[in-house]
Z-matrix of the N, CA and C atoms (Angstrom, degrees):
N
C 1 1.357
C 2 1.628 1 115.58
N 3 1.462 2 111.61 1 153.47
C 4 1.446 3 107.90 2 176.15
C 5 1.506 4 111.83 3 -74.12
N 6 1.323 5 119.60 4 160.13
C 7 1.428 6 124.96 5 178.94
C 8 1.535 7 104.59 6 -79.55
N 9 1.343 8 114.92 7 135.62
C 10 1.556 9 120.48 8 -172.31
C 11 1.437 10 112.29 9 -64.27
N 12 1.400 11 118.18 10 -19.48
C 13 1.472 12 119.87 11 179.96
C 14 1.438 13 116.74 12 -98.52
N 15 1.337 14 112.09 13 -3.23
C 16 1.558 15 120.57 14 178.27
C 17 1.476 16 113.40 15 -65.04
N 18 1.209 17 123.86 16 122.23
C 19 1.465 18 133.14 17 -177.90
C 20 1.511 19 109.32 18 -99.52
N 21 1.423 20 115.75 19 129.63
C 22 1.373 21 120.94 20 172.58
C 23 1.509 22 117.35 21 -115.44
N 24 1.373 23 120.23 22 124.80
C 25 1.483 24 118.04 23 -175.27
C 26 1.557 25 107.40 24 -68.29
N 27 1.314 26 112.97 25 138.01
C 28 1.445 27 121.03 26 179.01
C 29 1.495 28 106.47 27 -141.88
N 30 1.230 29 119.98 28 111.07
C 31 1.471 30 124.73 29 -177.70
C 32 1.526 31 110.99 30 54.04
N 33 1.363 32 123.00 31 -116.15
C 34 1.528 33 120.24 32 174.30
C 35 1.527 34 118.07 33 -105.05
N 36 1.348 35 113.67 34 25.56
C 37 1.476 36 117.79 35 -179.23
C 38 1.481 37 106.24 36 -138.39
N 39 1.344 38 116.89 37 167.65
C 40 1.455 39 129.93 38 169.56
C 41 1.405 40 114.09 39 -107.04
N 42 1.301 41 116.83 40 126.21
C 43 1.510 42 120.63 41 -179.28
C 44 1.524 43 115.27 42 -115.83
N 45 1.216 44 118.63 43 130.48
C 46 1.486 45 122.08 44 177.06
C 47 1.591 46 108.40 45 -87.70
N 48 1.322 47 114.70 46 137.30
C 49 1.506 48 115.16 47 173.20
C 50 1.491 49 106.60 48 -142.71
N 51 1.396 50 110.22 49 115.73
C 52 1.420 51 116.69 50 -173.47
C 53 1.554 52 107.24 51 -98.90
N 54 1.390 53 111.05 52 -156.16
C 55 1.574 54 118.35 53 -171.71
C 56 1.526 55 109.25 54 -60.34
N 57 1.368 56 117.03 55 141.30
C 58 1.436 57 122.19 56 176.48
C 59 1.584 58 118.13 57 66.04
N 60 1.380 59 107.32 58 17.27
C 61 1.531 60 116.99 59 175.55
C 62 1.525 61 110.65 60 -123.59
N 63 1.295 62 121.50 61 133.10
C 64 1.396 63 122.75 62 175.80
C 65 1.515 64 115.07 63 -67.82
N 66 1.416 65 113.55 64 124.36
C 67 1.433 66 114.85 65 179.23
C 68 1.521 67 113.95 66 -73.94
N 69 1.305 68 121.07 67 139.85
C 70 1.373 69 125.77 68 -179.64
C 71 1.487 70 113.52 69 -51.52
N 72 1.223 71 121.51 70 133.45
C 73 1.517 72 129.01 71 -179.91
C 74 1.525 73 107.54 72 -101.33
N 75 1.378 74 115.84 73 140.46
C 76 1.500 75 117.21 74 173.73
C 77 1.471 76 115.39 75 -64.80
N 78 1.365 77 114.52 76 -22.72
C 79 1.541 78 119.15 77 179.21
C 80 1.481 79 108.20 78 -70.20
N 81 1.228 80 125.14 79 -29.86
C 82 1.411 81 130.57 80 -177.17
C 83 1.639 82 109.86 81 -73.75
N 84 1.353 83 116.77 82 -14.16
C 85 1.440 84 117.70 83 177.30
C 86 1.550 85 110.15 84 -65.91
N 87 1.390 86 114.50 85 -23.15
C 88 1.523 87 113.91 86 169.75
C 89 1.397 88 117.58 87 -57.65
N 90 1.489 89 122.22 88 -43.19
C 91 1.250 90 128.74 89 177.51
C 92 1.536 91 115.61 90 -65.79
N 93 1.448 92 111.70 91 -36.34
C 94 1.475 93 115.55 92 171.73
C 95 1.323 94 117.59 93 -60.22
N 96 1.462 95 115.96 94 -45.77
C 97 1.455 96 123.88 95 -175.91
C 98 1.647 97 110.18 96 -65.46
N 99 1.406 98 113.88 97 -37.70
C 100 1.422 99 119.78 98 177.20
C 101 1.467 100 108.91 99 -65.40
N 102 1.271 101 120.58 100 -42.23
C 103 1.477 102 121.13 101 176.09
C 104 1.539 103 113.53 102 -57.34
N 105 1.254 104 115.99 103 -49.98
C 106 1.427 105 122.44 104 -176.52
C 107 1.550 106 108.61 105 -64.44
N 108 1.309 107 117.33 106 -40.57
C 109 1.520 108 113.65 107 179.63
C 110 1.443 109 111.09 108 -72.05
N 111 1.337 110 121.75 109 -27.49
C 112 1.485 111 121.76 110 178.50
C 113 1.505 112 110.82 111 -68.59
N 114 1.252 113 118.41 112 -26.35
C 115 1.540 114 124.28 113 177.83
C 116 1.538 115 111.47 114 -86.63
N 117 1.334 116 120.47 115 -1.35
C 118 1.462 117 119.46 116 -173.83
C 119 1.488 118 113.44 117 -54.73
N 120 1.359 119 121.68 118 -35.75
C 121 1.380 120 121.81 119 -174.48
C 122 1.541 121 114.49 120 -102.26
N 123 1.304 122 115.93 121 14.89
C 124 1.452 123 124.16 122 -172.47
C 125 1.528 124 105.46 123 -114.28
N 126 1.419 125 113.75 124 117.85
C 127 1.474 126 116.97 125 176.95
C 128 1.656 127 110.69 126 -87.22
N 129 1.248 128 115.93 127 141.75
C 130 1.356 129 124.42 128 176.78
C 131 1.553 130 110.96 129 53.70
N 132 1.271 131 120.48 130 54.67
C 133 1.446 132 125.31 131 -171.94
C 134 1.531 133 114.16 132 -70.81
N 135 1.248 134 116.33 133 141.37
C 136 1.634 135 122.77 134 169.73
C 137 1.499 136 103.52 135 -97.08
N 138 1.324 137 112.99 136 123.42
C 139 1.478 138 112.52 137 176.64
C 140 1.651 139 107.70 138 -129.22
N 141 1.334 140 110.38 139 153.56
C 142 1.516 141 116.85 140 176.86
C 143 1.474 142 107.51 141 -125.49
N 144 1.309 143 117.11 142 129.31
C 145 1.454 144 126.34 143 179.48
C 146 1.676 145 104.48 144 -106.31
N 147 1.389 146 113.81 145 100.44
C 148 1.510 147 112.90 146 -176.14
C 149 1.491 148 103.39 147 -93.42
N 150 1.438 149 117.05 148 157.44
C 151 1.399 150 122.23 149 -170.57
C 152 1.533 151 115.44 150 45.14
N 153 1.254 152 107.61 151 48.28
C 154 1.626 153 121.81 152 -173.68
C 155 1.428 154 110.66 153 -59.81
N 156 1.255 155 129.59 154 -27.55
C 157 1.461 156 124.74 155 -174.70
C 158 1.533 157 111.12 156 60.55
N 159 1.337 158 108.93 157 -124.80
C 160 1.442 159 120.33 158 -178.30
C 161 1.674 160 113.19 159 -73.18
N 162 1.395 161 110.75 160 -8.76
C 163 1.391 162 117.33 161 -178.38
C 164 1.590 163 114.49 162 94.55
N 165 1.392 164 114.61 163 5.59
C 166 1.522 165 120.03 164 -171.62
C 167 1.502 166 112.54 165 -50.90
N 168 1.386 167 114.15 166 -54.63
C 169 1.454 168 117.73 167 -172.44
C 170 1.522 169 110.50 168 -62.44
N 171 1.517 170 115.99 169 -62.44
C 172 1.396 171 113.01 170 -176.94
C 173 1.542 172 118.43 171 -59.03
N 174 1.213 173 115.62 172 -31.30
C 175 1.487 174 121.36 173 179.62
C 176 1.557 175 112.38 174 -69.69
N 177 1.379 176 114.28 175 -41.21
C 178 1.510 177 119.28 176 170.94
C 179 1.495 178 107.62 177 -53.40
N 180 1.402 179 119.62 178 -51.17
C 181 1.407 180 121.58 179 -171.52
C 182 1.460 181 112.11 180 -63.62
N 183 1.427 182 116.16 181 -45.51
C 184 1.528 183 123.81 182 171.43
C 185 1.403 184 111.89 183 -52.27
N 186 1.291 185 123.00 184 -43.78
C 187 1.519 186 128.26 185 174.69
C 188 1.449 187 111.59 186 -56.56
N 189 1.386 188 110.90 187 -53.48
C 190 1.515 189 117.63 188 -174.83
C 191 1.619 190 113.19 189 -70.51
N 192 1.304 191 111.14 190 -20.47
C 193 1.536 192 112.78 191 -178.63
C 194 1.548 193 110.73 192 -131.89
N 195 1.256 194 114.85 193 84.52
C 196 1.586 195 122.25 194 177.00
C 197 1.505 196 113.35 195 -47.02
N 198 1.294 197 118.24 196 -21.13
C 199 1.507 198 115.70 197 -176.67
C 200 1.672 199 109.68 198 -101.46
N 201 1.358 200 118.40 199 9.36
C 202 1.285 201 119.90 200 179.86
C 203 1.570 202 112.95 201 -84.70
N 204 1.285 203 121.44 202 156.28
C 205 1.477 204 128.38 203 162.82
C 206 1.551 205 103.55 204 -112.83
N 207 1.390 206 112.37 205 133.67
C 208 1.427 207 118.29 206 -170.31
C 209 1.502 208 105.12 207 -130.94
N 210 1.413 209 114.19 208 128.26
C 211 1.480 210 119.95 209 173.92
C 212 1.505 211 106.61 210 -107.99
N 213 1.267 212 119.16 211 134.75
C 214 1.427 213 122.74 212 175.30
C 215 1.636 214 108.76 213 -122.11
N 216 1.320 215 110.30 214 147.17
C 217 1.432 216 114.16 215 -177.60
C 218 1.433 217 109.09 216 -152.91
N 219 1.389 218 118.87 217 144.34
C 220 1.464 219 125.13 218 171.57
C 221 1.556 220 108.52 219 -152.21
N 222 1.266 221 115.08 220 -176.16
C 223 1.510 222 119.81 221 -166.58
C 224 1.518 223 111.45 222 -95.57
N 225 1.352 224 112.65 223 -40.75
C 226 1.519 225 115.05 224 -170.07
C 227 1.575 226 113.09 225 -94.20
N 228 1.406 227 111.63 226 158.60
C 229 1.494 228 116.60 227 -179.99
C 230 1.672 229 107.19 228 -66.24
N 231 1.287 230 112.03 229 -32.08
C 232 1.533 231 115.38 230 -172.71
C 233 1.583 232 107.38 231 -66.18
N 234 1.419 233 116.93 232 -51.08
C 235 1.432 234 118.80 233 -179.99
C 236 1.535 235 111.82 234 -63.26
N 237 1.242 236 116.90 235 -46.57
C 238 1.517 237 114.85 236 -178.37
C 239 1.518 238 111.12 237 -57.58
N 240 1.327 239 117.75 238 -46.10
C 241 1.444 240 120.93 239 -177.65
C 242 1.575 241 111.01 240 -63.81
N 243 1.435 242 113.37 241 -34.05
C 244 1.472 243 113.99 242 -177.16
C 245 1.540 244 105.94 243 -74.04
N 246 1.393 245 117.69 244 -32.28
C 247 1.569 246 117.79 245 -175.48
C 248 1.544 247 108.31 246 -68.74
N 249 1.425 248 109.30 247 -39.27
C 250 1.507 249 111.02 248 178.35
C 251 1.473 250 115.71 249 -65.33
N 252 1.372 251 117.82 250 -39.00
C 253 1.517 252 122.57 251 174.42
C 254 1.452 253 109.42 252 -56.86
N 255 1.392 254 116.60 253 -52.61
C 256 1.446 255 117.77 254 -177.88
C 257 1.542 256 111.34 255 -60.48
N 258 1.281 257 118.64 256 -43.83
C 259 1.498 258 120.79 257 179.95
C 260 1.501 259 107.72 258 -52.58
N 261 1.431 260 113.36 259 -50.47
C 262 1.484 261 115.03 260 -179.49
C 263 1.417 262 118.80 261 -63.27
N 264 1.356 263 112.99 262 -42.15
C 265 1.658 264 113.29 263 178.42
C 266 1.590 265 106.52 264 -59.14
N 267 1.309 266 113.53 265 -42.55
C 268 1.481 267 115.19 266 -174.95
C 269 1.474 268 118.03 267 -76.10
N 270 1.290 269 114.86 268 -0.43
C 271 1.442 270 120.52 269 -177.89
C 272 1.587 271 117.28 270 68.51
N 273 1.309 272 113.93 271 24.56
C 274 1.476 273 120.96 272 -171.80
C 275 1.436 274 109.49 273 -101.92
N 276 1.333 275 124.28 274 -10.25
C 277 1.417 276 123.69 275 -176.93
C 278 1.504 277 120.85 276 -49.72
N 279 1.366 278 117.12 277 -35.38
C 280 1.424 279 116.09 278 179.93
C 281 1.622 280 112.38 279 -61.07
N 282 1.365 281 112.08 280 -28.80
C 283 1.497 282 112.48 281 178.69
C 284 1.556 283 117.59 282 -100.71
N 285 1.199 284 113.78 283 1.44
C 286 1.525 285 119.96 284 -173.83
C 287 1.455 286 109.61 285 -121.35
N 288 1.267 287 116.75 286 134.85
C 289 1.543 288 129.10 287 174.18
C 290 1.470 289 114.11 288 -119.71
N 291 1.292 290 116.17 289 134.35
C 292 1.406 291 117.55 290 -170.53
C 293 1.427 292 113.13 291 -128.22
N 294 1.336 293 117.96 292 125.98
C 295 1.488 294 122.58 293 -177.02
C 296 1.505 295 106.71 294 -120.94
N 297 1.371 296 110.61 295 175.42
C 298 1.522 297 122.92 296 -170.41
C 299 1.470 298 108.13 297 -131.01
N 300 1.293 299 124.61 298 122.37
C 301 1.557 300 122.77 299 172.06
C 302 1.468 301 104.88 300 168.59
N 303 1.384 302 109.71 301 178.58
C 304 1.423 303 122.63 302 -177.73
C 305 1.546 304 109.37 303 -74.75
N 306 1.316 305 121.96 304 110.36
C 307 1.332 306 127.95 305 -174.18
C 308 1.446 307 119.87 306 49.35
N 309 1.387 308 123.47 307 -108.33
C 310 1.490 309 118.22 308 172.64
C 311 1.504 310 119.44 309 -82.08
N 312 1.279 311 112.46 310 -3.11
C 313 1.553 312 114.17 311 178.54
C 314 1.532 313 113.93 312 -58.24
N 315 1.338 314 115.49 313 -29.60
C 316 1.457 315 122.50 314 -176.05
C 317 1.548 316 115.06 315 -72.51
N 318 1.290 317 113.11 316 -17.67
C 319 1.477 318 117.58 317 -177.46
C 320 1.519 319 120.71 318 -125.35
N 321 1.409 320 110.23 319 -3.83
C 322 1.460 321 119.07 320 -177.08
C 323 1.596 322 108.01 321 -56.43
N 324 1.390 323 116.33 322 -52.37
C 325 1.386 324 121.10 323 -175.63
C 326 1.716 325 108.65 324 -64.67
N 327 1.309 326 113.35 325 -46.48
C 328 1.442 327 115.91 326 177.27
C 329 1.412 328 112.70 327 -53.17
N 330 1.357 329 120.26 328 -40.59
C 331 1.525 330 119.57 329 -175.30
C 332 1.527 331 113.15 330 -74.91
N 333 1.337 332 116.45 331 -28.51
C 334 1.467 333 122.14 332 168.47
C 335 1.640 334 108.74 333 63.11
N 336 1.326 335 112.19 334 34.74
C 337 1.525 336 117.55 335 178.42
C 338 1.435 337 109.40 336 86.21
N 339 1.371 338 125.23 337 -2.49
C 340 1.454 339 123.61 338 -176.55
C 341 1.616 340 106.17 339 -70.67
N 342 1.319 341 115.22 340 133.54
C 343 1.419 342 118.37 341 171.29
C 344 1.465 343 119.16 342 -71.38
N 345 1.299 344 117.51 343 152.53
C 346 1.448 345 127.45 344 -166.34
C 347 1.529 346 108.86 345 -111.16
N 348 1.442 347 117.54 346 133.69
C 349 1.428 348 114.66 347 -178.78
C 350 1.539 349 109.21 348 -86.60
N 351 1.390 350 118.52 349 -26.96
C 352 1.503 351 118.46 350 178.98
C 353 1.592 352 108.03 351 -150.29
N 354 1.240 353 109.45 352 140.96
C 355 1.519 354 119.59 353 171.33
C 356 1.449 355 110.53 354 -116.14
N 357 1.306 356 119.73 355 120.75
C 358 1.414 357 120.73 356 -179.67
C 359 1.600 358 104.92 357 -118.75
N 360 1.412 359 107.44 358 143.32
C 361 1.531 360 112.90 359 -178.06
C 362 1.539 361 112.83 360 -146.82
N 363 1.313 362 121.43 361 135.36
C 364 1.345 363 126.65 362 163.43
C 365 1.465 364 113.84 363 -109.72
N 366 1.307 365 120.10 364 77.67
C 367 1.472 366 119.71 365 -173.02
C 368 1.402 367 115.53 366 -81.85
N 369 1.289 368 123.88 367 168.89
C 370 1.409 369 125.12 368 177.59
C 371 1.450 370 110.81 369 -72.48
N 372 1.282 371 119.63 370 132.77
C 373 1.440 372 124.25 371 -175.32
C 374 1.548 373 119.08 372 -134.16
N 375 1.276 374 114.79 373 20.67
C 376 1.483 375 119.92 374 173.41
C 377 1.429 376 112.68 375 -103.26
N 378 1.382 377 116.66 376 128.47
C 379 1.373 378 121.82 377 -179.26
C 380 1.511 379 119.08 378 -58.60
N 381 1.362 380 116.64 379 140.41
C 382 1.509 381 116.02 380 -177.73
C 383 1.486 382 116.84 381 -49.47
N 384 1.347 383 112.74 382 -38.52
C 385 1.591 384 118.03 383 -176.42
C 386 1.478 385 105.60 384 -69.20
N 387 1.284 386 127.89 385 -33.92
C 388 1.497 387 126.56 386 174.36
C 389 1.482 388 110.06 387 -61.44
N 390 1.261 389 119.06 388 -39.92
C 391 1.479 390 121.95 389 -178.01
C 392 1.463 391 114.91 390 -68.10
N 393 1.376 392 115.44 391 -7.74
C 394 1.471 393 111.12 392 173.37
C 395 1.484 394 103.99 393 -118.15
N 396 1.459 395 119.52 394 14.52
C 397 1.410 396 121.99 395 179.39
C 398 1.556 397 106.58 396 -130.34
N 399 1.340 398 116.21 397 -113.94
C 400 1.391 399 120.92 398 -171.12
C 401 1.585 400 117.11 399 -62.01
N 402 1.364 401 114.44 400 -30.05
C 403 1.532 402 118.27 401 178.98
C 404 1.526 403 111.41 402 -102.81
N 405 1.383 404 121.10 403 20.06
C 406 1.427 405 117.76 404 177.09
C 407 1.424 406 116.67 405 -58.70
N 408 1.411 407 116.52 406 -36.01
C 409 1.490 408 121.66 407 177.77
C 410 1.401 409 118.05 408 -51.04
N 411 1.440 410 116.96 409 -19.84
C 412 1.473 411 120.66 410 177.24
C 413 1.495 412 110.71 411 -66.54
N 414 1.213 413 117.46 412 -29.70
C 415 1.512 414 118.47 413 -167.74
C 416 1.513 415 104.64 414 -88.63
N 417 1.239 416 126.86 415 2.56
C 418 1.519 417 129.49 416 175.89
C 419 1.507 418 109.86 417 -72.76
N 420 1.265 419 117.34 418 -26.28
C 421 1.496 420 120.69 419 -173.40
C 422 1.500 421 117.50 420 -125.99
N 423 1.464 422 113.92 421 -22.02
C 424 1.376 423 119.92 422 -179.45
C 425 1.489 424 116.27 423 -132.17
N 426 1.250 425 118.08 424 166.64
C 427 1.496 426 119.96 425 -169.92
C 428 1.528 427 112.90 426 -78.44
N 429 1.381 428 111.39 427 146.50
C 430 1.582 429 117.98 428 -177.88
C 431 1.515 430 106.31 429 -61.23
N 432 1.306 431 120.72 430 -36.13
C 433 1.523 432 119.19 431 -174.15
C 434 1.533 433 112.97 432 -59.42
N 435 1.423 434 114.49 433 -22.24
C 436 1.527 435 119.27 434 -177.20
C 437 1.539 436 107.15 435 -77.18
N 438 1.281 437 121.39 436 -20.18
C 439 1.522 438 123.26 437 -166.01
C 440 1.499 439 109.25 438 -118.76
N 441 1.312 440 123.03 439 -39.37
C 442 1.402 441 127.28 440 -163.21
C 443 1.623 442 114.07 441 -67.06
N 444 1.164 443 119.03 442 104.40
C 445 1.534 444 118.43 443 -179.05
C 446 1.507 445 115.30 444 -106.39
N 447 1.279 446 114.51 445 21.14
C 448 1.433 447 118.06 446 169.73
C 449 1.655 448 105.69 447 90.06
N 450 1.386 449 111.58 448 -166.44
C 451 1.454 450 116.82 449 -168.19
C 452 1.630 451 106.82 450 -70.70
N 453 1.309 452 124.43 451 -26.99
C 454 1.492 453 120.78 452 174.78
C 455 1.558 454 115.25 453 -119.24
N 456 1.408 455 110.70 454 12.39
C 457 1.386 456 116.03 455 174.08
C 458 1.580 457 113.22 456 75.06
N 459 1.232 458 121.28 457 11.94
C 460 1.513 459 120.95 458 179.46
C 461 1.573 460 107.64 459 -130.89
N 462 1.278 461 118.40 460 21.27
C 463 1.510 462 117.46 461 -179.26
C 464 1.526 463 111.01 462 -64.27
N 465 1.295 464 120.91 463 -43.64
C 466 1.466 465 122.88 464 -179.96
C 467 1.577 466 106.10 465 -69.66
N 468 1.324 467 123.04 466 -44.16
C 469 1.371 468 122.47 467 171.28
C 470 1.513 469 117.87 468 -50.31
N 471 1.225 470 121.37 469 -39.36
C 472 1.553 471 127.22 470 174.79
C 473 1.359 472 105.57 471 -60.26
N 474 1.392 473 126.12 472 -50.42
C 475 1.466 474 127.57 473 -173.02
C 476 1.570 475 110.20 474 -70.83
N 477 1.435 476 115.25 475 -37.41
C 478 1.431 477 121.21 476 170.25
C 479 1.490 478 112.66 477 -55.82
N 480 1.222 479 121.29 478 -51.84
C 481 1.521 480 123.09 479 -171.17
C 482 1.692 481 103.19 480 -71.68
N 483 1.247 482 121.43 481 -33.40
C 484 1.413 483 125.75 482 -178.70
C 485 1.566 484 112.05 483 -71.71
N 486 1.443 485 115.96 484 -38.94
C 487 1.464 486 116.78 485 -173.63
C 488 1.554 487 110.35 486 -96.72
N 489 1.326 488 122.90 487 -24.88
C 490 1.444 489 124.97 488 -175.79
C 491 1.534 490 117.25 489 -52.16
N 492 1.395 491 113.33 490 -36.77
C 493 1.496 492 113.75 491 179.05
C 494 1.565 493 117.54 492 -66.35
N 495 1.361 494 112.93 493 -15.80
C 496 1.446 495 117.49 494 177.31
C 497 1.470 496 113.56 495 -76.37
N 498 1.411 497 122.28 496 -7.31
C 499 1.325 498 131.24 497 -176.70
C 500 1.458 499 119.24 498 -122.03
N 501 1.340 500 118.45 499 -24.59
C 502 1.332 501 124.77 500 179.01
C 503 1.576 502 116.75 501 -80.69
N 504 1.386 503 111.60 502 143.34
C 505 1.469 504 114.21 503 170.93
C 506 1.600 505 109.31 504 -68.00
N 507 1.323 506 117.54 505 154.60
C 508 1.517 507 119.44 506 167.64
C 509 1.572 508 105.73 507 -50.97
N 510 1.333 509 108.13 508 130.78
C 511 1.551 510 114.33 509 -178.10
C 512 1.488 511 110.80 510 84.75
N 513 1.242 512 125.72 511 -7.54
C 514 1.478 513 126.72 512 -175.25
C 515 1.483 514 110.83 513 -69.40
N 516 1.291 515 117.02 514 152.75
C 517 1.447 516 125.35 515 -171.11
C 518 1.487 517 113.86 516 -91.88
N 519 1.342 518 122.75 517 139.87
C 520 1.422 519 130.57 518 161.05
C 521 1.327 520 113.23 519 -109.41
N 522 1.300 521 124.17 520 130.74
C 523 1.501 522 121.85 521 179.04
C 524 1.608 523 105.84 522 -146.45
N 525 1.260 524 112.47 523 134.64
C 526 1.566 525 115.39 524 179.91
C 527 1.549 526 111.70 525 -155.70
N 528 1.208 527 115.99 526 162.93
C 529 1.441 528 126.46 527 177.51
C 530 1.426 529 114.63 528 -88.49
N 531 1.321 530 125.41 529 156.56
C 532 1.328 531 123.03 530 172.73
C 533 1.687 532 103.81 531 -154.97
N 534 1.350 533 109.88 532 176.05
C 535 1.384 534 118.32 533 -171.56
C 536 1.548 535 112.84 534 -81.25
N 537 1.360 536 112.54 535 162.38
C 538 1.405 537 113.12 536 176.40
C 539 1.622 538 112.36 537 -60.40
N 540 1.396 539 114.72 538 137.58
C 541 1.360 540 119.38 539 175.73
C 542 1.559 541 110.15 540 81.99
N 543 1.356 542 121.60 541 -0.36
C 544 1.484 543 119.83 542 -176.69
C 545 1.598 544 110.37 543 -95.90
N 546 1.316 545 118.30 544 6.82
C 547 1.486 546 119.20 545 -174.75
C 548 1.571 547 113.55 546 -61.91
N 549 1.374 548 117.26 547 -38.58
C 550 1.359 549 115.85 548 -178.60
C 551 1.555 550 111.64 549 -73.46
N 552 1.335 551 119.65 550 -30.16
C 553 1.463 552 119.16 551 175.39
C 554 1.600 553 107.52 552 -67.56
N 555 1.364 554 114.81 553 -40.41
C 556 1.476 555 119.16 554 -177.91
C 557 1.536 556 108.32 555 -60.01
N 558 1.300 557 118.66 556 -49.01
C 559 1.387 558 127.88 557 -176.86
C 560 1.570 559 111.59 558 -57.79
N 561 1.342 560 110.90 559 -46.05
C 562 1.518 561 116.27 560 174.68
C 563 1.527 562 113.29 561 -63.78
N 564 1.349 563 117.62 562 -41.12
C 565 1.550 564 120.80 563 176.99
C 566 1.590 565 107.27 564 -58.91
N 567 1.286 566 120.66 565 -48.19
C 568 1.394 567 119.56 566 -178.10
C 569 1.493 568 114.03 567 -65.87
N 570 1.219 569 115.57 568 -42.08
C 571 1.516 570 122.08 569 -178.48
C 572 1.521 571 111.54 570 -64.08
N 573 1.333 572 113.74 571 -45.07
C 574 1.445 573 120.58 572 173.89
C 575 1.493 574 118.24 573 -56.83
N 576 1.346 575 112.17 574 -35.00
C 577 1.470 576 116.04 575 -175.88
C 578 1.542 577 108.69 576 -69.04
N 579 1.275 578 121.44 577 -25.13
C 580 1.446 579 121.80 578 -179.42
C 581 1.530 580 116.67 579 68.28
N 582 1.270 581 112.09 580 14.20
C 583 1.461 582 113.42 581 -170.73
C 584 1.590 583 110.81 582 -114.34
N 585 1.326 584 116.59 583 -4.47
C 586 1.417 585 124.24 584 -170.94
C 587 1.506 586 108.52 585 -117.65
N 588 1.391 587 113.75 586 156.64
C 589 1.471 588 121.74 587 174.17
C 590 1.465 589 109.38 588 -86.95
N 591 1.368 590 115.41 589 -137.85
C 592 1.439 591 126.04 590 -170.40
C 593 1.665 592 100.45 591 -70.51
N 594 1.363 593 110.26 592 145.88
C 595 1.433 594 111.66 593 177.74
C 596 1.470 595 107.90 594 -114.19
N 597 1.247 596 117.13 595 140.36
C 598 1.631 597 125.34 596 -170.80
C 599 1.513 598 102.05 597 -130.83
N 600 1.335 599 108.59 598 156.77
C 601 1.437 600 120.88 599 179.17
C 602 1.534 601 111.95 600 -129.26
N 603 1.268 602 117.93 601 140.36
C 604 1.439 603 123.84 602 170.13
C 605 1.491 604 109.01 603 -108.34
N 606 1.393 605 112.64 604 133.72
C 607 1.420 606 121.33 605 -172.26
C 608 1.542 607 113.98 606 -105.17
N 609 1.259 608 110.81 607 149.02
C 610 1.549 609 120.56 608 -179.89
C 611 1.478 610 110.43 609 -74.34
N 612 1.354 611 123.04 610 175.97
C 613 1.402 612 125.67 611 -173.78
C 614 1.584 613 112.81 612 -60.48
N 615 1.374 614 111.65 613 -19.96
C 616 1.541 615 114.21 614 178.77
C 617 1.538 616 114.32 615 -98.13
N 618 1.381 617 111.62 616 10.76
C 619 1.502 618 115.17 617 174.06
C 620 1.474 619 110.46 618 85.56
N 621 1.363 620 123.72 619 17.91
C 622 1.411 621 127.43 620 -179.96
C 623 1.472 622 114.38 621 -101.53
N 624 1.363 623 118.72 622 129.70
C 625 1.439 624 116.27 623 179.47
C 626 1.459 625 114.19 624 -66.45
N 627 1.294 626 116.27 625 133.71
C 628 1.451 627 128.12 626 -175.62
C 629 1.513 628 118.37 627 -132.30
N 630 1.377 629 111.85 628 -17.70
C 631 1.548 630 115.88 629 -173.95
C 632 1.493 631 103.57 630 -143.37
N 633 1.383 632 112.15 631 131.57
C 634 1.471 633 119.83 632 172.51
C 635 1.460 634 110.75 633 -98.55
N 636 1.300 635 122.33 634 154.67
C 637 1.449 636 127.72 635 173.26
C 638 1.530 637 109.87 636 -150.20
N 639 1.376 638 115.91 637 135.48
C 640 1.400 639 122.74 638 178.07
C 641 1.425 640 113.83 639 -158.57
N 642 1.315 641 118.18 640 165.98
C 643 1.549 642 117.25 641 178.51
C 644 1.559 643 112.04 642 -118.83
N 645 1.291 644 108.84 643 149.82
C 646 1.541 645 114.71 644 175.49
C 647 1.432 646 112.37 645 -67.22
N 648 1.281 647 108.39 646 136.57
C 649 1.613 648 113.36 647 -179.76
C 650 1.583 649 110.90 648 -67.47
C-alpha cells in the first residue's frame, strides 16, 4: 500500500493517497485539463467529481477555478476520508463538499436538486478477467474498486451515462476517462442513451483517445 503521507503531483496541486486509495496517475491529468477547459466560459460553475478517489480531479478543478463549487463523492470510507484530508490540507474545504455513496447517491442530497455544469469521472475500466490475469499486479498496492470495470470494463461507464442526465443542467458537460481501445464502446453508449449531443475525444501524447466529453441535450 502507499504511504499515507506520500504526496503525488497532479496538475497544479499535490495529492496524498494512502492505503486503499488509488494514487493519482499522470495520464489522468488529460481528464483534468479537459474538464478545466470545458469550464472556461462558465462563471461560478457547479462541478461534481464522481468516483473521486483521493479527490485529485475535483480538487485540481477547485484550485484552478476559485469561483467554482465542487462536490466529490466515492464509495469507500478510505477514499472519502482521504479526499477530505486533501481538501483541508489544500485550503479548499470552504468550496468543496464531500459525500459518500454508490455513484451519484453520495451527492444527490447535497445538491438538493441544483443543476450541475460539469460532471467529471475517472471510473474503473479494467475488465474483471484482466485483474486475475495480466493486470493482477495492480491489486498488490491499490483497491479492486479503483480498477474493476466488470466483464467488459465499462460497467461503471454504463451507469454514469445513464444517471448523469438526472443531475446535469441542459447543456451541461459530462467528461470521463476510459481505457485504451474503449472509445468505440464509449461512443456507442453515449449515442444509444439519446441524451447527449456531439461526442468528442481528447487524445494522449501518442494520439490515442483516452477522454470523452459531450453535452446534455
